[in-house]
FIMAR-781305 format. One record per atom (N, C-alpha, C, O, CB): residue in three letters; z negated, x negated, y. Coordinates in pm, whole numbers, padded with zeros to 5 digits, always signed. Glycine has a CB too. Layout:
REM FIMAR-781305
ALAZXY...
***
This chain:
REM FIMAR-781305
MET-02952+05229+00557MET-03053+05125+00567MET-03187+05176+00514MET-03223+05292+00533MET-03068+05078+00714THR-03259+05087+00446THR-03390+05125+00393THR-03493+05128+00504THR-03478+05063+00608THR-03434+05029+00282GLN-03596+05204+00481GLN-03704+05217+00578GLN-03781+05084+00589GLN-03805+05018+00488GLN-03801+05332+00538SER-03818+05046+00711SER-03894+04925+00733SER-04034+04940+00674SER-04099+05043+00692SER-03902+04892+00882ARG-04079+04838+00606ARG-04209+04840+00541ARG-04291+04718+00586ARG-04236+04617+00628ARG-04195+04842+00386GLN-04423+04732+00575GLN-04513+04620+00607GLN-04544+04545+00478GLN-04592+04604+00381GLN-04644+04671+00676ILE-04518+04416+00477ILE-04539+04333+00360ILE-04648+04231+00391ILE-04632+04150+00482ILE-04407+04263+00316ALA-04758+04235+00317ALA-04868+04142+00336ALA-04841+04013+00261ALA-04798+04015+00145ALA-05002+04204+00289PHE-04865+03901+00326PHE-04862+03768+00265PHE-05005+03716+00276PHE-05058+03706+00386PHE-04756+03670+00335LEU-05067+03683+00164LEU-05207+03638+00165LEU-05214+03490+00129LEU-05167+03449+00023LEU-05292+03721+00067ILE-05273+03411+00220ILE-05288+03267+00197ILE-05428+03221+00238ILE-05497+03287+00315ILE-05180+03188+00276ALA-05467+03107+00184ALA-05592+03043+00223ALA-05569+02965+00353ALA-05454+02943+00392ALA-05645+02948+00110PRO-05676+02923+00421PRO-05661+02847+00545PRO-05591+02712+00527PRO-05545+02653+00624PRO-05795+02826+00606GLU-05583+02663+00404GLU-05518+02535+00379GLU-05463+02533+00238GLU-05522+02592+00147GLU-05617+02418+00401GLY-05349+02465+00219GLY-05300+02439+00085GLY-05182+02520+00037GLY-05139+02504-00078GLY-05408+02459-00007THR-05127+02607+00121THR-05011+02686+00081THR-04885+02600+00079THR-04861+02524+00172THR-04993+02807+00174GLU-04807+02614-00026GLU-04677+02547-00033GLU-04585+02614+00068GLU-04551+02732+00052GLU-04616+02552-00178ARG-04545+02542+00172ARG-04473+02601+00285ARG-04352+02683+00243ARG-04337+02798+00286ARG-04430+02492+00380VAL-04265+02628+00161VAL-04141+02696+00125VAL-04169+02827+00049VAL-04089+02920+00055VAL-04052+02603+00041GLU-04280+02833-00023GLU-04314+02954-00097GLU-04367+03064-00005GLU-04378+03180-00045GLU-04418+02922-00205LEU-04400+03027+00117LEU-04436+03124+00221LEU-04313+03157+00305LEU-04282+03274+00327LEU-04550+03070+00310THR-04244+03054+00354THR-04139+03077+00453THR-04013+03143+00398THR-03954+03227+00465THR-04102+02947+00516GLU-03971+03106+00278GLU-03848+03168+00224GLU-03865+03317+00198GLU-03781+03395+00243GLU-03806+03098+00095PRO-03970+03361+00127PRO-03987+03506+00112PRO-04013+03576+00246PRO-03966+03688+00268PRO-04102+03536+00014TRP-04088+03511+00334TRP-04118+03567+00466TRP-03988+03595+00542TRP-03968+03705+00594TRP-04207+03470+00547ASP-03901+03494+00548ASP-03774+03509+00619ASP-03687+03617+00554ASP-03621+03694+00624ASP-03699+03376+00623ALA-03686+03623+00422ALA-03606+03724+00351ALA-03657+03865+00381ALA-03578+03957+00400ALA-03608+03699+00200VAL-03788+03881+00383VAL-03849+04011+00416VAL-03812+04051+00559VAL-03772+04165+00583VAL-04004+04005+00399ALA-03824+03957+00653ALA-03790+03987+00793ALA-03641+04016+00808ALA-03602+04108+00879ALA-03830+03869+00884ASP-03557+03936+00740ASP-03412+03956+00748ASP-03370+04091+00689ASP-03268+04147+00729ASP-03339+03844+00675ALA-03449+04143+00596ALA-03419+04273+00535ALA-03469+04389+00621ALA-03455+04506+00583ALA-03482+04281+00395GLY-03528+04357+00736GLY-03574+04462+00828GLY-03717+04506+00807GLY-03760+04606+00866GLY-03486+04579+00815HIS-03792+04434+00726HIS-03932+04467+00703HIS-04021+04381+00791HIS-03975+04283+00850HIS-03969+04450+00555GLN-04149+04417+00799GLN-04243+04344+00884GLN-04340+04263+00798GLN-04430+04321+00735GLN-04320+04441+00976PRO-04324+04131+00793PRO-04421+04049+00722PRO-04548+04032+00806PRO-04540+04017+00928PRO-04361+03911+00687VAL-04663+04034+00739VAL-04793+04020+00806VAL-04872+03913+00731VAL-04889+03922+00610VAL-04871+04157+00809LEU-04920+03812+00803LEU-04992+03702+00739LEU-05142+03726+00740LEU-05205+03737+00846LEU-04960+03569+00809LEU-05198+03735+00621LEU-05341+03754+00601LEU-05403+03626+00549LEU-05338+03548+00479LEU-05369+03872+00504SER-05529+03604+00584SER-05604+03491+00531SER-05751+03529+00526SER-05789+03641+00557SER-05582+03363+00618THR-05832+03433+00486THR-05976+03459+00474THR-06051+03431+00603THR-06171+03458+00612THR-06034+03374+00363GLN-05982+03378+00704GLN-06043+03356+00835GLN-05937+03364+00943GLN-05817+03357+00915GLN-06114+03218+00839THR-05980+03380+01067THR-05888+03391+01180THR-05833+03254+01218THR-05876+03151+01166THR-05959+03455+01300GLY-05738+03255+01310GLY-05682+03130+01362GLY-05549+03097+01300GLY-05456+03177+01302GLY-05778+03017+01339SER-05541+02978+01244SER-05417+02934+01182SER-05446+02875+01044SER-05561+02848+01009SER-05344+02830+01270ALA-05339+02857+00967ALA-05350+02798+00834ALA-05255+02679+00825ALA-05147+02680+00884ALA-05320+02903+00722GLN-05296+02579+00751GLN-05216+02458+00731GLN-05133+02474+00604GLN-05188+02493+00496GLN-05306+02332+00724THR-05001+02465+00617THR-04915+02467+00499THR-04882+02323+00458THR-04904+02229+00534THR-04784+02547+00527PHE-04829+02310+00337PHE-04799+02178+00284PHE-04660+02177+00222PHE-04610+02279+00175PHE-04904+02136+00180ASP-04598+02059+00223ASP-04479+02030+00143ASP-04531+01943+00030ASP-04543+01821+00045ASP-04363+01959+00229HIS-04560+02005-00081HIS-04627+01945-00196HIS-04763+01892-00149HIS-04853+01973-00126HIS-04541+01830-00259LEU-04783+01762-00135LEU-04913+01709-00094LEU-04918+01665+00052LEU-05022+01618+00098LEU-04950+01594-00183ASP-04806+01679+00124ASP-04799+01637+00263ASP-04815+01756+00357ASP-04757+01862+00335ASP-04666+01565+00291ARG-04895+01736+00461ARG-04913+01842+00560ARG-04778+01881+00620ARG-04695+01795+00650ARG-05011+01798+00672ALA-04757+02010+00636ALA-04634+02061+00698ALA-04676+02127+00829ALA-04744+02066+00911ALA-04556+02162+00603GLU-04636+02253+00849GLU-04666+02319+00975GLU-04790+02408+00964GLU-04831+02448+00856GLU-04547+02403+01020GLU-04847+02436+01081GLU-04954+02535+01087GLU-04890+02669+01119GLU-04793+02677+01194GLU-05062+02497+01194VAL-04946+02776+01061VAL-04897+02911+01084VAL-05012+02997+01135VAL-05127+02979+01094VAL-04834+02972+00954ASP-04979+03091+01224ASP-05081+03178+01282ASP-05113+03294+01189ASP-05023+03356+01132ASP-05035+03230+01418ILE-05241+03322+01175ILE-05289+03432+01092ILE-05287+03560+01174ILE-05331+03562+01289ILE-05434+03402+01037ASP-05235+03669+01115ASP-05230+03799+01182ASP-05356+03881+01163ASP-05398+03952+01255ASP-05111+03878+01133ALA-05419+03871+01045ALA-05539+03950+01016ALA-05620+03884+00906ALA-05568+03805+00826ALA-05501+04095+00976VAL-05748+03917+00903VAL-05839+03866+00800VAL-05843+03966+00686VAL-05857+04086+00709VAL-05982+03840+00858VAL-05832+03916+00565VAL-05823+04004+00448VAL-05945+04097+00436VAL-05931+04208+00385VAL-05809+03921+00321ALA-06061+04054+00480ALA-06181+04138+00473ALA-06171+04261+00563ALA-06244+04359+00544ALA-06304+04056+00511ASP-06080+04257+00662ASP-06069+04365+00760ASP-05955+04462+00732ASP-05932+04554+00810ASP-06051+04307+00897VAL-05883+04444+00621VAL-05768+04529+00591VAL-05783+04590+00452VAL-05875+04557+00377VAL-05636+04449+00601SER-05691+04680+00421SER-05692+04749+00293SER-05553+04744+00230SER-05454+04738+00303SER-05740+04895+00309PRO-05543+04747+00098PRO-05412+04758+00036PRO-05333+04880+00086PRO-05210+04880+00083PRO-05427+04765-00115ASP-05404+04983+00131ASP-05338+05103+00184ASP-05256+05074+00309ASP-05167+05151+00345ASP-05441+05210+00215ASP-05286+04963+00377ASP-05218+04928+00502ASP-05080+04867+00481ASP-05004+04852+00576ASP-05303+04831+00580TYR-05045+04831+00356TYR-04923+04755+00328TYR-04846+04816+00212TYR-04901+04888+00129TYR-04957+04610+00298ASP-04716+04785+00208ASP-04626+04837+00105ASP-04604+04741-00010ASP-04559+04782-00117ASP-04494+04873+00166ALA-04634+04613+00010ALA-04621+04512-00095ALA-04707+04393-00056ALA-04748+04377+00059ALA-04471+04469-00114LEU-04735+04309-00157LEU-04817+04190-00136LEU-04744+04070-00195LEU-04695+04075-00308LEU-04958+04206-00201VAL-04736+03961-00117VAL-04679+03836-00164VAL-04789+03731-00167VAL-04865+03716-00071VAL-04560+03790-00073LEU-04797+03660-00280LEU-04895+03554-00299LEU-04821+03422-00320LEU-04778+03392-00431LEU-04990+03585-00419PRO-04805+03343-00212PRO-04741+03212-00225PRO-04832+03117-00304PRO-04951+03141-00320PRO-04709+03153-00086GLY-04771+03008-00354GLY-04848+02912-00431GLY-04891+02791-00352GLY-04929+02800-00235GLY-04770+02868-00547GLY-04885+02677-00420GLY-04951+02557-00375GLY-05077+02549-00459GLY-05138+02653-00485GLY-04982+02558-00218VAL-05118+02434-00501VAL-05235+02425-00590VAL-05363+02468-00519VAL-05438+02549-00572VAL-05250+02282-00642ALA-05388+02416-00400ALA-05515+02442-00331ALA-05526+02585-00279ALA-05636+02640-00274ALA-05531+02345-00216ASN-05414+02645-00241ASN-05415+02779-00183ASN-05477+02883-00277ASN-05578+02943-00240ASN-05273+02820-00148PRO-05422+02908-00396PRO-05481+03010-00482PRO-05619+02969-00534PRO-05703+03054-00563PRO-05389+03038-00597ASP-05642+02838-00547ASP-05773+02794-00592ASP-05880+02834-00491ASP-05989+02876-00529ASP-05775+02641-00615ALA-05850+02822-00362ALA-05943+02865-00258ALA-05955+03017-00253ALA-06065+03070-00240ALA-05899+02812-00121LEU-05843+03088-00264LEU-05846+03234-00258LEU-05930+03295-00369LEU-05999+03394-00347LEU-05706+03290-00264ARG-05925+03236-00488ARG-05999+03298-00598ARG-06150+03279-00586ARG-06226+03336-00663ARG-05952+03241-00729LEU-06193+03199-00489LEU-06335+03185-00460LEU-06382+03281-00351LEU-06501+03287-00320LEU-06367+03043-00420ASP-06290+03355-00292ASP-06322+03447-00183ASP-06325+03590-00238ASP-06222+03644-00279ASP-06217+03434-00067GLU-06442+03652-00238GLU-06459+03786-00297GLU-06369+03890-00231GLU-06316+03977-00300GLU-06603+03829-00285ASP-06352+03882-00099ASP-06268+03980-00030ASP-06122+03965-00071ASP-06053+04064-00091ASP-06282+03965+00123ALA-06075+03841-00083ALA-05937+03818-00125ALA-05914+03869-00266ALA-05814+03935-00293ALA-05902+03668-00116VAL-06005+03839-00357VAL-05992+03882-00496VAL-05994+04035-00505VAL-05914+04094-00577VAL-06105+03822-00584ALA-06084+04099-00431ALA-06091+04246-00432ALA-05963+04307-00375ALA-05915+04408-00426ALA-06213+04295-00351PHE-05909+04246-00269PHE-05785+04295-00210PHE-05671+04286-00310PHE-05594+04381-00327PHE-05750+04214-00083ILE-05659+04173-00377ILE-05553+04154-00477ILE-05569+04253-00591ILE-05471+04315-00632ILE-05555+04010-00532LYS-05689+04269-00642LYS-05715+04363-00751LYS-05678+04505-00709LYS-05611+04578-00783LYS-05864+04357-00795GLY-05721+04544-00590GLY-05688+04677-00538GLY-05539+04698-00522GLY-05487+04806-00548GLY-05756+04700-00406PHE-05471+04593-00479PHE-05326+04602-00460PHE-05255+04621-00593PHE-05166+04705-00605PHE-05273+04478-00390VAL-05292+04542-00694VAL-05230+04557-00826VAL-05257+04697-00880VAL-05167+04762-00934VAL-05283+04449-00924GLU-05380+04743-00866GLU-05417+04876-00917GLU-05347+04988-00841GLU-05334+05099-00894GLU-05567+04896-00908SER-05301+04963-00719SER-05232+05065-00640SER-05093+05097-00696SER-05038+05203-00669SER-05219+05018-00495GLY-05038+05005-00774GLY-04903+05023-00827GLY-04793+04972-00736GLY-04676+04971-00775GLY-04880+05167-00854LYS-04828+04929-00615LYS-04729+04874-00524LYS-04694+04732-00566LYS-04773+04666-00634LYS-04781+04875-00378PRO-04575+04682-00527PRO-04533+04550-00571PRO-04627+04438-00529PRO-04674+04432-00415PRO-04395+04521-00518VAL-04655+04348-00625VAL-04733+04227-00601VAL-04651+04112-00657VAL-04625+04106-00777VAL-04877+04236-00668ALA-04612+04018-00570ALA-04527+03906-00609ALA-04605+03776-00594ALA-04652+03744-00486ALA-04398+03903-00525ALA-04617+03700-00705ALA-04694+03576-00706ALA-04608+03464-00765ALA-04547+03481-00870ALA-04825+03592-00787ILE-04604+03351-00696ILE-04520+03240-00740ILE-04602+03113-00762ILE-04702+03089-00693ILE-04408+03213-00638CYS-04559+03033-00859CYS-04611+02900-00886CYS-04757+02906-00932CYS-04784+02958-01040CYS-04599+02813-00761HIS-04852+02855-00854HIS-04993+02858-00890HIS-05063+02988-00848HIS-05178+03010-00885HIS-05064+02740-00829ALA-04996+03074-00772ALA-05058+03197-00722ALA-05109+03291-00832ALA-05205+03364-00806ALA-04961+03271-00637PRO-05050+03295-00952PRO-05108+03381-01056PRO-05254+03351-01091PRO-05320+03433-01156PRO-05025+03371-01179TRP-05306+03234-01049TRP-05449+03209-01065TRP-05530+03321-01000TRP-05634+03361-01052TRP-05489+03072-01005THR-05483+03371-00886THR-05556+03478-00818THR-05549+03607-00900THR-05643+03687-00897THR-05500+03501-00677LEU-05438+03629-00972LEU-05426+03746-01058LEU-05522+03735-01176LEU-05581+03835-01218LEU-05281+03763-01108VAL-05538+03615-01229VAL-05635+03591-01337VAL-05775+03623-01286VAL-05852+03693-01351VAL-05627+03444-01389GLU-05808+03570-01168GLU-05941+03591-01110GLU-05968+03739-01084GLU-06081+03786-01099GLU-05956+03511-00979ALA-05865+03812-01045ALA-05879+03956-01017ALA-05880+04039-01146ALA-05895+04161-01142ALA-05764+04004-00927ASP-05864+03973-01259ASP-05868+04038-01391ASP-05762+04147-01405ASP-05791+04259-01448ASP-06007+04098-01416VAL-05637+04112-01369VAL-05528+04211-01375VAL-05410+04164-01460VAL-05302+04222-01451VAL-05480+04242-01234VAL-05429+04059-01543VAL-05317+04012-01624VAL-05324+04054-01771VAL-05229+04033-01846VAL-05311+03863-01616ARG-05434+04115-01812ARG-05448+04156-01952ARG-05333+04250-01991ARG-05303+04347-01922ARG-05584+04227-01974ASP-05270+04217-02103ASP-05158+04295-02158ASP-05036+04296-02066ASP-04950+04384-02078ASP-05203+04437-02184ARG-05027+04200-01976ARG-04911+04189-01886ARG-04834+04062-01924ARG-04891+03966-01975ARG-04955+04185-01736ARG-04704+04065-01898ARG-04615+03951-01923ARG-04584+03888-01788ARG-04540+03956-01696ARG-04483+03996-01998LEU-04607+03756-01776LEU-04581+03690-01649LEU-04549+03543-01669LEU-04564+03488-01779LEU-04699+03706-01556THR-04505+03481-01561THR-04478+03338-01561THR-04552+03275-01444THR-04609+03344-01359THR-04325+03310-01552SER-04550+03143-01441SER-04620+03067-01337SER-04581+02921-01353SER-04496+02886-01435SER-04776+03085-01346TRP-04643+02836-01272TRP-04634+02694-01296TRP-04692+02671-01436TRP-04792+02733-01471TRP-04712+02609-01185PRO-04632+02585-01518PRO-04673+02572-01658PRO-04821+02543-01682PRO-04875+02582-01785PRO-04593+02464-01721SER-04888+02476-01590SER-05029+02441-01612SER-05121+02563-01613SER-05237+02551-01654SER-05075+02344-01505LEU-05074+02679-01569LEU-05155+02801-01570LEU-05145+02878-01701LEU-05216+02977-01721LEU-05115+02890-01456ARG-05059+02834-01791ARG-05034+02906-01916ARG-05164+02940-01989ARG-05187+03056-02024ARG-04943+02824-02007THR-05250+02842-02012THR-05374+02865-02086THR-05464+02964-02014THR-05524+03051-02077THR-05448+02733-02107ASP-05473+02952-01880ASP-05557+03045-01803ASP-05506+03188-01818ASP-05585+03281-01837ASP-05560+03005-01654ILE-05376+03206-01809ILE-05317+03340-01822ILE-05340+03395-01962ILE-05378+03511-01978ILE-05165+03336-01790GLU-05316+03312-02063GLU-05336+03358-02200GLU-05483+03388-02229GLU-05514+03485-02298GLU-05284+03254-02299ASN-05574+03305-02177ASN-05717+03330-02196ASN-05762+03458-02127ASN-05861+03519-02167ASN-05798+03213-02144ALA-05691+03499-02023ALA-05722+03623-01951ALA-05652+03744-02014ALA-05662+03855-01962ALA-05681+03610-01804GLY-05582+03723-02126GLY-05520+03834-02198GLY-05375+03861-02164GLY-05318+03959-02211GLY-05597+03956-02172GLY-05315+03775-02083GLY-05175+03793-02048GLY-05084+03717-02143GLY-05130+03633-02220GLY-05151+03748-01906THR-04956+03748-02136THR-04855+03676-02212THR-04775+03592-02115THR-04711+03645-02024THR-04763+03774-02293TRP-04779+03459-02134TRP-04707+03367-02045TRP-04570+03338-02104TRP-04558+03312-02224TRP-04787+03235-02024VAL-04466+03342-02020VAL-04331+03308-02062VAL-04272+03209-01962VAL-04312+03206-01845VAL-04241+03435-02073ASP-04178+03129-02009ASP-04113+03028-01925ASP-03978+03083-01880ASP-03875+03052-01938ASP-04096+02892-02000GLU-03982+03167-01775GLU-03860+03226-01718GLU-03869+03216-01568GLU-03979+03209-01512GLU-03843+03375-01764ARG-03753+03215-01501ARG-03755+03194-01355ARG-03816+03310-01279ARG-03876+03289-01174ARG-03615+03170-01305SER-03802+03431-01329SER-03861+03547-01263SER-03893+03651-01370SER-03810+03681-01456SER-03765+03607-01155VAL-04014+03706-01363VAL-04058+03806-01459VAL-04113+03925-01382VAL-04194+03909-01290VAL-04165+03748-01558VAL-04069+04044-01420VAL-04123+04166-01362VAL-04188+04245-01475VAL-04123+04277-01574VAL-04011+04250-01291ASP-04316+04277-01459ASP-04388+04359-01556ASP-04463+04465-01476ASP-04565+04436-01413ASP-04487+04272-01646GLY-04412+04586-01480GLY-04470+04691-01396GLY-04454+04651-01250GLY-04342+04625-01204GLY-04620+04715-01430ASN-04565+04646-01177ASN-04557+04611-01035ASN-04582+04462-01009ASN-04586+04420-00894ASN-04657+04692-00956LEU-04598+04381-01115LEU-04617+04237-01098LEU-04483+04165-01106LEU-04406+04183-01201LEU-04714+04183-01204ILE-04457+04083-01006ILE-04338+03997-01001ILE-04389+03854-00995ILE-04465+03819-00905ILE-04244+04032-00876THR-04347+03771-01092THR-04394+03633-01093THR-04277+03537-01112THR-04176+03571-01173THR-04498+03612-01203SER-04294+03416-01057SER-04196+03309-01073SER-04269+03177-01090SER-04389+03167-01061SER-04099+03303-00953ARG-04197+03075-01139ARG-04258+02949-01178ARG-04278+02847-01066ARG-04381+02780-01060ARG-04178+02887-01283LYS-04177+02835-00976LYS-04176+02720-00885LYS-04078+02744-00771LYS-04004+02842-00772LYS-04140+02590-00961PRO-04078+02654-00671PRO-03986+02671-00559PRO-03839+02684-00599PRO-03763+02755-00533PRO-04000+02556-00466ASP-03797+02618-00707ASP-03657+02631-00750ASP-03623+02774-00790ASP-03505+02809-00798ASP-03630+02537-00867ASP-03723+02857-00815ASP-03702+02996-00857ASP-03708+03095-00740ASP-03704+03216-00761ASP-03805+03035-00961LEU-03718+03044-00618LEU-03738+03133-00503LEU-03627+03236-00485LEU-03656+03349-00443LEU-03748+03050-00378ALA-03504+03203-00515ALA-03396+03302-00498ALA-03418+03422-00589ALA-03404+03536-00545ALA-03258+03238-00527ALA-03452+03398-00715ALA-03477+03508-00810ALA-03604+03584-00772ALA-03609+03706-00780ALA-03489+03453-00954PHE-03707+03510-00731PHE-03834+03569-00690PHE-03815+03663-00571PHE-03861+03777-00573PHE-03936+03459-00654THR-03747+03614-00469THR-03724+03692-00348THR-03634+03812-00374THR-03656+03920-00319THR-03662+03604-00240ALA-03533+03794-00459ALA-03445+03907-00494ALA-03523+04017-00564ALA-03504+04135-00534ALA-03328+03859-00583ALA-03611+03980-00657ALA-03692+04081-00728ALA-03789+04149-00631ALA-03808+04270-00638ALA-03770+04015-00845LEU-03850+04072-00542LEU-03941+04129-00442LEU-03868+04231-00355LEU-03916+04344-00339LEU-04000+04017-00354LEU-03754+04193-00299LEU-03682+04285-00211LEU-03631+04408-00287LEU-03630+04518-00233LEU-03563+04213-00145GLU-03590+04390-00411GLU-03547+04505-00492GLU-03664+04602-00511GLU-03646+04723-00499GLU-03493+04457-00630ALA-03782+04549-00539ALA-03901+04633-00558ALA-03940+04703-00429ALA-03975+04821-00430ALA-04018+04549-00609VAL-03934+04632-00317VAL-03971+04691-00188VAL-03869+04798-00147VAL-03907+04905-00101VAL-03979+04581-00079ASN-03742+04769-00165ASN-03637+04860-00120ASN-03612+04977-00213ASN-03578+05087-00168ASN-03510+04784-00101HIS-03628+04955-00344HIS-03588+05059-00440HIS-03693+05091-00545HIS-03667+05173-00633HIS-03463+05016-00509GLY-03811+05029-00539GLY-03918+05057-00635GLY-03927+04953-00743GLY-03829+04884-00774GLY-03898+05192-00697VAL-04047+04941-00802VAL-04070+04837-00901VAL-03987+04857-01027VAL-03951+04759-01092VAL-04217+04832-00938ASP-03955+04979-01061ASP-03870+05002-01179ASP-03732+04942-01159ASP-03673+04889-01253ASP-03858+05153-01209SER-03681+04949-01039SER-03551+04892-01006SER-03553+04740-01015SER-03456+04679-01060SER-03507+04936-00867ALA-03665+04678-00973ALA-03677+04532-00977ALA-03676+04484-01121ALA-03617+04380-01151ALA-03807+04486-00906GLU-03739+04558-01210GLU-03744+04518-01350GLU-03603+04518-01411GLU-03568+04427-01486GLU-03837+04612-01430VAL-03526+04617-01379VAL-03390+04626-01430VAL-03303+04515-01370VAL-03217+04459-01438VAL-03330+04764-01399ALA-03323+04483-01242ALA-03241+04384-01173ALA-03257+04243-01229ALA-03164+04163-01221ALA-03276+04383-01026THR-03373+04212-01288THR-03396+04078-01338THR-03353+04061-01484THR-03356+03950-01536THR-03541+04042-01324GLU-03315+04167-01549GLU-03275+04158-01691GLU-03135+04102-01706GLU-03086+04087-01817GLU-03282+04294-01759
***
């Protein structure tokens, strides 16, 4: 059995696509790791099923009070409003940038790569996202591709909820066996 690791999930107080949080969260927990929910404020966060309110989830810690050193991987769920709010929060952007620079796995799905653009970590990287982010990624120096899951170094990206199985498999491969293993697994 692999060693249990702490996996940070970073979301805004409102606007996270529920399934993009819950499916990777459950997979991380089922694999014996400890998921930790971070946000920009204490209390709870409102998730959504597309544009409809879904469930509220309890926040474990505020991103301003933690460090990338505290976690073994970072998951960035999507939803349109979620990453849009996160990229306006200096502490969230700094945390994401620090995490990418640490070399530890960072997994972003759907609209979440907006936060990677804001953190200025996509230059010369290959990634995917919801199609509407293509121009933003390319303007930030990244190469956008239309694939269900892309691994480039420690960045793991996927396009949409339909890609969650590939996204979660790449995330768990990176957490359990290293980012080099995740890249090979998705080829």
